[in-house]
All heavy atoms as an XYZ file, in Angstrom:
740
protein
N     -20.988     56.572     54.753
C     -20.616     56.418     53.425
C     -20.589     57.739     52.634
O     -21.507     58.525     52.758
C     -21.696     55.433     52.748
O     -21.872     54.259     53.555
C     -21.358     55.144     51.349
N     -19.508     58.032     51.930
C     -19.335     59.248     51.248
C     -20.138     59.292     50.065
O     -20.636     58.157     49.499
C     -17.814     59.372     50.952
O     -17.433     58.450     49.895
N     -20.271     60.421     49.390
C     -20.948     60.470     48.178
C     -20.265     59.771     47.088
O     -21.004     59.059     46.257
N     -18.984     59.680     47.073
C     -18.289     58.865     46.074
C     -18.611     57.400     46.217
O     -18.811     56.624     45.303
C     -16.789     59.186     46.230
C     -15.994     58.256     45.307
C     -15.623     58.446     44.007
C     -15.389     56.950     45.654
N     -14.947     57.376     43.472
C     -14.870     56.457     44.534
C     -15.372     56.185     46.777
C     -14.111     55.272     44.457
C     -14.703     55.024     46.776
C     -14.165     54.453     45.576
N     -18.666     56.906     47.482
C     -18.877     55.441     47.719
C     -20.303     55.169     47.268
O     -20.568     54.090     46.747
C     -18.683     55.149     49.253
C     -17.220     55.128     49.566
C     -17.056     54.914     51.002
O     -17.754     55.551     51.957
O     -16.118     54.183     51.383
N     -21.301     56.064     47.554
C     -22.684     55.857     47.118
C     -22.909     55.738     45.591
O     -23.577     54.804     45.203
C     -23.586     56.952     47.716
C     -23.857     56.857     49.170
C     -24.644     57.992     49.675
C     -24.824     57.957     51.201
N     -25.548     59.133     51.696
N     -22.111     56.571     44.910
C     -22.228     56.551     43.475
C     -21.573     55.204     42.904
O     -22.065     54.621     42.030
C     -21.511     57.775     42.766
C     -22.279     59.085     42.955
C     -21.607     60.130     42.143
N     -20.205     60.400     42.380
C     -19.811     61.114     43.436
N     -20.605     61.652     44.217
N     -18.503     61.297     43.501
N     -20.416     54.807     43.480
C     -19.775     53.661     43.129
C     -20.614     52.483     43.411
O     -20.727     51.521     42.496
C     -18.345     53.542     43.787
N     -21.245     52.377     44.526
C     -22.020     51.176     44.873
C     -23.360     51.161     43.975
O     -23.705     50.078     43.599
C     -22.458     51.249     46.295
C     -21.323     50.923     47.288
C     -21.841     51.098     48.735
C     -20.843     49.508     47.041
N     -23.851     52.316     43.597
C     -25.060     52.335     42.748
C     -24.664     51.775     41.406
O     -25.475     51.023     40.741
N     -23.594     52.141     40.824
C     -23.149     51.667     39.531
C     -22.840     50.176     39.674
O     -23.280     49.392     38.757
C     -21.832     52.370     39.011
O     -22.170     53.797     38.957
C     -21.316     51.832     37.781
N     -22.192     49.747     40.661
C     -21.893     48.325     40.937
C     -23.143     47.570     41.014
O     -23.217     46.411     40.340
C     -21.081     48.251     42.171
C     -20.388     46.925     42.506
C     -19.425     46.495     41.434
C     -19.616     47.135     43.881
N     -24.183     48.003     41.692
C     -25.410     47.267     41.858
C     -26.035     46.952     40.459
O     -26.605     45.821     40.254
C     -26.415     47.976     42.727
C     -26.055     47.848     44.146
O     -25.363     46.996     44.583
N     -26.606     48.779     44.991
N     -26.024     47.954     39.621
C     -26.584     47.649     38.219
C     -25.961     46.564     37.566
O     -26.569     45.596     36.975
C     -26.685     48.886     37.418
C     -26.996     48.762     35.971
C     -27.509     50.020     38.006
N     -24.610     46.593     37.461
C     -23.808     45.600     36.787
C     -23.852     44.326     37.260
O     -24.002     43.208     36.646
C     -22.322     46.089     36.733
C     -22.069     47.256     35.884
C     -20.613     47.731     35.995
C     -22.476     47.157     34.472
N     -23.922     44.234     38.685
C     -23.921     42.919     39.351
C     -25.354     42.233     39.173
O     -25.466     40.998     39.178
C     -23.479     42.909     40.811
C     -22.035     43.425     40.940
C     -21.736     43.438     42.461
C     -21.061     42.612     40.146
N     -26.381     43.098     39.058
C     -27.713     42.635     38.843
C     -27.787     41.804     37.493
O     -28.505     40.850     37.393
N     -27.040     42.356     36.514
C     -27.053     41.564     35.219
C     -26.487     40.214     35.458
O     -26.934     39.299     34.740
C     -26.170     42.428     34.203
C     -26.895     43.717     33.823
C     -25.955     44.588     33.001
O     -24.868     44.105     32.540
O     -26.285     45.752     32.745
N     -25.403     40.073     36.280
C     -24.882     38.750     36.485
C     -25.812     37.744     37.224
O     -25.881     36.689     36.894
C     -23.610     38.923     37.375
S     -22.223     39.815     36.477
N     -26.472     38.406     38.087
C     -27.587     37.689     38.869
C     -28.558     37.059     37.869
O     -28.967     35.922     37.900
C     -28.285     38.538     39.877
C     -29.416     37.890     40.526
N     -30.795     37.987     40.058
C     -29.498     37.074     41.703
C     -31.562     37.435     40.947
N     -30.853     36.816     41.855
N     -29.108     37.993     36.914
C     -29.974     37.480     35.896
C     -29.510     36.305     34.993
O     -30.186     35.415     34.721
C     -30.390     38.665     35.000
C     -31.197     39.725     35.808
O     -31.649     39.444     36.935
O     -31.352     40.890     35.187
N     -28.173     36.471     34.652
C     -27.520     35.460     33.767
C     -27.478     34.120     34.618
O     -27.706     33.051     34.050
C     -26.123     35.800     33.430
C     -25.911     36.799     32.272
C     -24.496     37.128     32.105
C     -26.432     36.142     30.963
N     -27.088     34.221     35.862
C     -27.000     33.010     36.707
C     -28.319     32.365     36.893
O     -28.434     31.121     36.776
N     -29.396     33.160     37.145
C     -30.696     32.581     37.314
C     -31.243     31.997     36.006
O     -31.998     30.975     36.046
C     -31.686     33.594     37.776
C     -31.593     34.037     39.231
C     -32.202     32.938     40.056
N     -31.720     33.095     41.417
C     -32.670     33.176     42.390
N     -33.939     33.117     42.145
N     -32.266     33.446     43.647
N     -30.940     32.604     34.870
C     -31.358     31.940     33.597
C     -30.794     30.548     33.458
O     -31.412     29.743     32.873
C     -30.857     32.891     32.449
N     -29.557     30.326     33.902
C     -28.891     29.063     33.806
C     -29.439     28.056     34.929
O     -29.594     26.882     34.680
C     -27.449     29.163     34.023
C     -26.653     27.857     33.737
C     -25.113     28.145     33.800
O     -24.687     28.924     32.851
O     -24.459     27.668     34.657
N     -29.722     28.624     36.026
C     -30.201     27.748     37.181
C     -31.237     28.552     37.978
O     -30.839     29.377     38.807
C     -28.975     27.286     38.077
C     -29.408     26.537     39.260
O     -30.600     26.266     39.414
O     -28.488     26.249     40.041
N     -32.455     28.258     37.795
C     -33.508     28.940     38.495
C     -33.422     28.836     40.073
O     -34.034     29.693     40.744
C     -34.941     28.412     38.004
N     -32.745     27.800     40.494
C     -32.624     27.584     41.950
C     -31.411     28.168     42.536
O     -30.919     27.858     43.646
C     -32.724     26.053     42.303
C     -34.111     25.544     41.890
O     -35.048     26.139     42.133
N     -34.072     24.374     41.205
N     -30.649     29.007     41.695
C     -29.361     29.550     42.195
C     -29.547     30.358     43.521
O     -30.473     31.078     43.570
C     -28.796     30.480     41.138
C     -27.546     31.243     41.446
C     -26.361     30.185     41.547
C     -27.280     32.325     40.445
N     -28.738     29.944     44.520
C     -28.789     30.667     45.810
C     -27.474     30.552     46.517
O     -26.717     29.590     46.202
C     -29.929     30.036     46.677
N     -27.215     31.381     47.339
C     -25.982     31.370     48.140
C     -25.325     32.715     48.169
O     -25.909     33.713     48.033
N     -24.042     32.772     48.419
C     -23.241     33.954     48.556
C     -21.969     34.007     47.776
O     -21.485     32.849     47.433
C     -22.829     34.212     50.083
O     -21.954     33.065     50.486
C     -24.002     34.413     50.971
N     -21.566     35.142     47.333
C     -20.272     35.310     46.652
C     -19.587     36.484     47.315
O     -20.195     37.557     47.467
C     -20.501     35.693     45.186
C     -19.069     35.918     44.513
C     -21.212     34.585     44.429
N     -18.322     36.330     47.734
C     -17.572     37.284     48.382
C     -16.526     37.800     47.345
O     -15.763     36.984     46.878
C     -16.988     36.851     49.726
O     -18.069     36.516     50.666
C     -16.194     38.019     50.389
N     -16.541     39.076     47.169
C     -15.470     39.625     46.128
C     -14.537     40.518     46.945
O     -15.061     41.364     47.751
C     -16.245     40.498     45.075
C     -17.330     39.649     44.245
C     -18.261     40.558     43.694
C     -16.503     38.890     43.252
N     -13.361     40.555     46.570
C     -12.345     41.450     47.109
C     -11.705     42.169     45.898
O     -11.331     41.599     44.949
C     -11.260     40.656     47.877
C     -10.228     41.671     48.530
C      -9.147     40.847     49.332
N      -9.831     40.050     50.396
C      -9.456     38.816     50.552
N      -8.638     38.159     49.862
N     -10.041     38.196     51.624
N     -11.746     43.442     46.019
C     -11.239     44.270     44.902
C     -10.480     45.584     45.371
O     -10.676     46.076     46.505
C     -12.383     44.642     43.892
C     -13.559     45.373     44.487
C     -13.515     46.730     44.536
C     -14.605     44.573     45.047
C     -14.667     47.386     45.163
C     -15.687     45.274     45.587
C     -15.754     46.674     45.741
N      -9.669     46.013     44.501
C      -8.930     47.263     44.722
C      -9.125     48.254     43.532
O      -9.123     47.937     42.367
C      -7.377     46.948     44.683
O      -7.151     45.911     45.631
C      -6.612     48.163     44.940
N      -9.619     49.476     43.974
C      -9.868     50.482     43.029
C      -8.671     51.594     43.110
O      -8.266     51.911     44.110
C     -11.140     51.266     43.345
C     -11.560     52.470     42.533
C     -11.836     52.021     41.045
C     -12.656     53.163     43.123
N      -8.140     51.696     41.946
C      -7.067     52.709     41.756
C      -7.396     53.793     40.800
O      -8.181     53.524     39.918
C      -5.658     51.975     41.273
C      -5.244     51.028     42.348
C      -5.862     51.282     39.952
N      -6.876     54.954     40.877
C      -7.091     55.995     39.979
C      -6.485     57.335     40.398
O      -5.965     57.495     41.508
N      -6.546     58.204     39.470
C      -6.076     59.596     39.668
C      -7.185     60.520     39.520
O      -8.107     60.319     38.620
C      -5.019     59.892     38.755
C      -3.628     59.144     39.047
C      -3.101     59.439     40.404
O      -3.201     60.545     40.756
O      -2.478     58.468     40.998
N      -7.346     61.691     40.241
C      -8.477     62.552     40.195
C      -8.775     62.993     38.732
O      -9.966     63.223     38.383
C      -7.989     63.741     41.069
C      -7.050     63.141     42.050
C      -6.331     62.045     41.308
N      -7.832     63.269     37.892
C      -8.118     63.799     36.541
C      -8.110     62.641     35.442
O      -8.343     62.926     34.273
C      -6.995     64.815     36.073
C      -7.104     65.937     37.046
O      -8.119     66.435     37.484
N      -5.945     66.557     37.275
N      -8.041     61.405     35.851
C      -7.947     60.304     34.939
C      -9.173     59.380     35.051
O      -9.939     59.119     34.091
C      -6.735     59.393     35.120
C      -6.701     58.202     34.183
C      -5.359     60.338     34.980
N      -9.534     58.900     36.256
C     -10.625     58.079     36.490
C     -10.217     56.959     37.306
O      -9.145     56.695     37.721
N     -11.219     56.050     37.759
C     -10.987     54.947     38.655
C     -11.225     53.686     37.912
O     -12.219     53.531     37.185
N     -10.354     52.694     38.050
C     -10.556     51.302     37.561
C     -10.179     50.376     38.559
O      -9.363     50.670     39.490
C      -9.509     51.248     36.310
C      -9.791     52.062     35.136
C      -8.580     51.905     34.153
C     -11.088     51.729     34.442
N     -10.766     49.166     38.391
C     -10.425     48.138     39.364
C      -9.167     47.397     38.923
O      -9.058     46.995     37.779
C     -11.517     47.120     39.478
C     -12.848     47.640     40.133
C     -13.870     46.711     40.272
C     -12.574     48.345     41.444
N      -8.113     47.512     39.777
C      -6.822     46.945     39.472
C      -6.608     45.440     39.858
O      -5.899     44.760     39.270
N      -7.555     45.025     40.789
C      -7.413     43.660     41.234
C      -8.767     43.155     41.665
O      -9.457     43.942     42.497
C      -6.383     43.512     42.399
C      -6.385     42.107     42.973
N      -5.732     41.078     42.351
C      -6.900     41.661     44.114
C      -5.815     40.001     43.116
N      -6.583     40.284     44.125
N      -9.230     42.099     41.243
C     -10.454     41.502     41.594
C     -10.316     40.067     41.884
O      -9.637     39.321     41.016
C     -11.577     41.637     40.418
C     -12.852     41.063     40.799
C     -11.787     43.154     40.068
N     -10.819     39.467     43.008
C     -10.864     38.095     43.207
C     -12.147     37.710     43.944
O     -12.741     38.426     44.679
C      -9.559     37.777     44.040
C      -9.584     38.290     45.398
C      -8.380     37.779     46.204
O      -8.146     36.597     46.301
O      -7.816     38.700     46.856
N     -12.474     36.450     43.783
C     -13.549     35.764     44.521
C     -12.938     35.139     45.723
O     -11.972     34.362     45.593
C     -14.339     34.844     43.751
C     -15.050     35.619     42.588
C     -15.260     33.997     44.555
C     -15.806     34.811     41.605
N     -13.407     35.365     46.905
C     -12.868     34.831     48.117
C     -13.581     33.506     48.343
O     -14.657     33.492     48.846
C     -13.037     35.851     49.366
C     -12.450     35.196     50.561
C     -12.478     37.210     49.008
N     -12.978     32.359     47.899
C     -13.684     31.117     47.917
C     -14.119     30.672     49.409
O     -15.067     30.023     49.635
C     -12.817     30.036     47.263
C     -12.781     30.182     45.798
O     -13.885     30.487     45.204
O     -11.754     29.973     45.183
N     -13.267     31.016     50.393
C     -13.498     30.707     51.719
C     -14.840     31.211     52.240
O     -15.479     30.657     53.091
C     -12.428     31.170     52.682
N     -15.305     32.334     51.657
C     -16.515     33.004     52.123
C     -17.530     32.920     51.028
O     -18.525     33.737     51.018
C     -16.288     34.484     52.466
C     -15.311     34.543     53.580
O     -15.154     33.640     54.441
N     -14.671     35.710     53.721
N     -17.466     31.975     50.001
C     -18.399     31.941     48.865
C     -18.957     30.562     48.792
O     -18.225     29.543     48.857
C     -17.576     32.254     47.532
O     -17.158     33.599     47.645
C     -18.477     32.057     46.366
N     -20.329     30.544     48.674
C     -20.987     29.133     48.466
C     -21.400     28.929     47.084
O     -21.810     27.808     46.779
C     -22.212     29.149     49.455
O     -23.134     30.080     49.090
C     -21.721     29.228     50.911
N     -21.504     29.949     46.265
C     -21.998     29.728     44.905
C     -20.718     29.212     44.054
O     -19.658     29.847     44.006
C     -22.485     31.027     44.215
C     -23.882     31.355     44.964
C     -22.698     30.904     42.838
C     -24.517     32.659     44.505
N     -20.972     28.148     43.324
C     -19.864     27.552     42.573
C     -20.089     27.671     41.058
O     -19.282     27.436     40.152
C     -19.691     26.063     42.765
O     -21.008     25.264     42.562
C     -19.227     25.760     44.293
N     -21.382     28.141     40.676
C     -21.683     28.279     39.243
C     -20.727     29.177     38.513
O     -20.537     30.384     38.892
C     -23.103     28.815     39.108
C     -23.611     28.993     37.625
C     -24.754     29.847     37.518
O     -24.534     31.106     37.538
N     -25.961     29.213     37.330
N     -20.011     28.679     37.474
C     -19.010     29.368     36.797
C     -19.568     30.564     36.130
O     -18.873     31.682     36.017
C     -18.208     28.460     35.906
C     -16.889     29.030     35.560
C     -15.938     29.245     36.829
O     -15.866     28.317     37.674
N     -15.272     30.340     36.857
N     -20.755     30.518     35.637
C     -21.375     31.644     34.820
C     -21.413     32.909     35.661
O     -20.949     33.940     35.224
C     -22.762     31.237     34.286
O     -22.642     30.123     33.494
C     -23.440     32.459     33.634
N     -21.941     32.812     36.878
C     -22.008     33.923     37.671
C     -20.705     34.466     38.199
O     -20.464     35.708     38.200
C     -23.080     33.857     38.738
C     -23.518     35.202     39.411
C     -22.612     32.933     39.917
C     -24.734     35.152     40.309
N     -19.883     33.602     38.485
C     -18.579     33.947     39.029
C     -17.764     34.707     37.925
O     -17.115     35.659     38.226
C     -17.729     32.719     39.430
C     -18.343     32.069     40.802
C     -17.851     30.610     41.033
N     -16.434     30.689     41.293
C     -15.951     30.630     42.599
N     -16.764     30.519     43.691
N     -14.705     30.652     42.814
N     -17.731     34.107     36.770
C     -17.042     34.851     35.614
C     -17.622     36.180     35.317
O     -16.963     37.212     35.113
C     -17.059     33.980     34.319
C     -16.225     32.701     34.480
O     -15.310     32.609     35.365
O     -16.369     31.872     33.619
N     -18.993     36.218     35.294
C     -19.637     37.454     35.002
C     -19.269     38.546     36.072
O     -18.945     39.732     35.666
C     -21.193     37.256     35.000
S     -22.105     38.798     34.595
N     -19.295     38.172     37.332
C     -19.039     39.191     38.385
C     -17.576     39.713     38.241
O     -17.313     40.944     38.299
C     -19.109     38.561     39.688
C     -20.561     38.220     40.160
C     -20.561     37.315     41.439
C     -21.428     39.462     40.347
N     -16.676     38.827     38.001
C     -15.247     39.252     37.859
C     -15.109     40.029     36.636
O     -14.495     41.175     36.600
C     -14.345     38.009     37.653
O     -14.529     37.159     38.872
C     -12.891     38.337     37.565
N     -15.693     39.756     35.442
C     -15.578     40.517     34.223
C     -16.206     41.929     34.367
O     -15.701     42.889     33.861
C     -16.160     39.768     33.000
C     -15.417     38.565     32.638
C     -16.094     37.580     31.679
O     -17.204     37.942     31.221
N     -15.495     36.480     31.427
N     -17.400     41.924     35.002
C     -18.075     43.160     35.124
C     -17.262     44.149     36.002
O     -17.191     45.397     35.677
C     -19.481     42.997     35.781
C     -20.470     42.325     34.888
C     -21.079     43.263     33.866
O     -20.320     44.061     33.182
N     -22.311     43.222     33.591
N     -16.606     43.645     37.031
C     -15.825     44.476     37.936
C     -14.659     45.022     37.177
O     -14.310     46.252     37.287
C     -15.428     43.776     39.111
C     -16.571     43.530     40.139
C     -16.107     42.672     41.246
C     -17.021     44.904     40.761
N     -14.054     44.168     36.361
C     -12.795     44.696     35.556
C     -13.245     45.728     34.530
O     -12.418     46.590     34.261
C     -12.052     43.516     34.903
C     -10.993     42.877     35.833
C     -11.096     41.638     36.217
C      -9.993     43.683     36.419
C     -10.100     40.958     36.965
C      -9.064     43.038     37.297
C      -9.145     41.643     37.467
O      -8.218     41.111     38.315
N     -14.425     45.605     33.965
C     -14.842     46.541     32.995
C     -15.451     47.839     33.524
O     -15.721     48.831     32.894
C     -15.977     45.905     32.171
N     -15.603     47.855     34.888
C     -16.303     48.963     35.574
C     -15.414     50.285     35.475
O     -14.239     50.225     35.737
C     -16.468     48.646     37.064
C     -17.329     49.594     37.924
C     -18.647     49.610     37.378
C     -17.285     49.044     39.294
N     -15.997     51.414     35.073
C     -15.287     52.630     35.122
C     -16.024     53.567     36.040
O     -17.266     53.782     36.082
C     -15.390     53.251     33.659
C     -14.513     52.606     32.712
C     -14.605     53.217     31.368
O     -14.981     54.383     31.245
O     -14.296     52.465     30.373
N     -15.284     54.097     36.995
C     -15.860     54.950     38.066
C     -15.247     56.271     38.165
O     -14.082     56.379     37.712
C     -15.690     54.174     39.501
C     -16.421     52.897     39.606
C     -15.941     52.198     40.857
C     -17.909     53.077     39.708
N     -15.727     57.144     38.982
C     -15.086     58.402     39.300
C     -13.811     57.896     40.103
O     -13.910     56.944     40.885
C     -16.015     59.258     40.214
C     -17.153     59.824     39.485
O     -17.201     59.947     38.172
O     -18.141     60.193     40.141
N     -12.700     58.654     40.022
C     -11.611     58.309     40.730
C     -11.845     58.401     42.244
O     -12.624     59.313     42.623
C     -10.416     59.262     40.241
C     -11.263     60.499     39.786
C     -12.525     59.901     39.225
N     -11.181     57.655     43.034
C     -11.306     57.777     44.505
C     -10.731     59.099     44.863
O      -9.903     59.673     44.185
C     -10.428     56.686     45.098
C      -9.656     56.024     43.961
C     -10.255     56.503     42.659
N     -11.238     59.780     45.963
C     -10.741     61.109     46.363
C      -9.223     61.024     46.582
O      -8.732     60.084     47.133
C     -11.540     61.269     47.738
C     -12.606     60.271     47.861
C     -12.218     59.078     46.868
N      -8.724     62.140     46.172
C      -7.119     62.341     46.391
C      -6.298     61.266     45.826
O      -5.107     61.098     46.260
C      -6.814     62.481     47.907
C      -7.697     63.594     48.515
O      -7.850     64.684     47.881
O      -8.209     63.394     49.670
N      -6.828     60.492     44.884
C      -6.020     59.543     44.169
C      -5.514     58.360     44.956
O      -4.639     57.663     44.714
N      -6.202     58.149     46.155
C      -5.972     57.033     47.007
C      -6.366     55.596     46.423
O      -7.213     55.716     45.543
C      -6.555     57.207     48.465
C      -6.055     58.460     49.062
C      -8.078     57.213     48.254
N      -5.795     54.634     46.812
C      -6.169     53.226     46.464
C      -7.205     52.810     47.434
O      -6.969     52.898     48.607
C      -4.959     52.348     46.506
O      -4.068     52.777     45.496
C      -5.417     50.853     46.123
N      -8.321     52.280     47.009
C      -9.382     51.902     47.858
C      -9.523     50.381     47.732
O      -9.637     49.774     46.591
C     -10.788     52.535     47.381
C     -11.933     52.050     48.298
C     -10.632     54.092     47.536
N      -9.399     49.690     48.869
C      -9.654     48.242     48.924
C     -10.925     47.883     49.641
O     -11.217     48.514     50.675
C      -8.429     47.569     49.677
C      -7.116     47.719     48.883
C      -5.912     47.112     49.596
O      -6.213     46.192     50.560
O      -4.886     47.295     49.232
N     -11.673     47.003     49.054
C     -13.021     46.632     49.603
C     -13.263     45.089     49.478
O     -12.763     44.482     48.573
C     -14.133     47.353     48.868
C     -14.227     48.816     49.166
C     -14.665     49.229     50.497
N     -14.873     50.591     50.610
C     -13.936     51.505     51.270
N     -12.804     50.874     51.543
N     -14.211     52.730     51.261
N     -14.096     44.612     50.399
C     -14.519     43.233     50.242
C     -16.073     43.392     50.413
O     -16.570     44.109     51.253
C     -13.926     42.390     51.343
C     -14.353     41.064     51.203
C     -13.525     40.050     52.069
O     -12.251     39.995     51.953
N     -14.114     39.285     52.977
N     -16.740     42.688     49.437
C     -18.218     42.728     49.357
C     -18.777     41.405     49.306
O     -18.374     40.518     48.503
C     -18.519     43.589     48.101
C     -19.872     43.830     47.632
C     -20.706     44.667     48.631
C     -19.966     44.412     46.298
N     -19.738     41.155     50.147
C     -20.495     39.838     50.003
C     -21.866     40.001     49.489
O     -22.613     40.867     49.994
C     -20.570     39.143     51.455
O     -19.244     38.936     51.948
C     -21.257     37.803     51.341
N     -22.115     39.303     48.413
C     -23.366     39.424     47.760
C     -24.164     38.122     48.111
O     -23.664     36.997     48.014
C     -23.242     39.387     46.233
C     -22.335     40.508     45.706
C     -21.938     40.328     44.226
C     -22.891     41.926     45.928
N     -25.476     38.269     48.382
C     -26.282     37.199     48.843
C     -27.418     37.070     47.715
O     -28.120     37.969     47.277
C     -27.006     37.473     50.110
C     -27.663     36.246     50.685
C     -28.137     36.596     52.075
C     -26.937     36.653     53.020
N     -27.367     36.638     54.465
N     -27.447     35.805     47.128
C     -28.511     35.481     46.169
C     -29.538     34.654     46.847
O     -29.293     33.469     47.348
C     -27.930     34.659     45.015
C     -29.014     34.280     44.034
C     -26.781     35.524     44.347
N     -30.796     35.154     47.042
C     -31.802     34.435     47.839
C     -32.320     33.342     47.059
O     -32.339     33.265     45.903
C     -32.829     35.504     48.153
C     -32.545     36.624     47.108
C     -31.161     36.502     46.620
């Protein structure tokens, strides 16, 4: 994992933790997984933004709309350092709610 990826994941963890808290406030028994697929685009002197975010339903067991909407909105609002060399970065991430 590169330094850029570590910084991006650290920022992501904080924002997604807020969604977890919202979901638990609505349903104390919330549990399962959410798989997210996203694309980060950017230029070295401009910044990085998520250009596409989707929940991969085939790999997701959580149906609660509150947490699903929150995760998607948080990712679209995320501002990161641009990916190295202006490349587009595609990732899939599975979150587990115990």
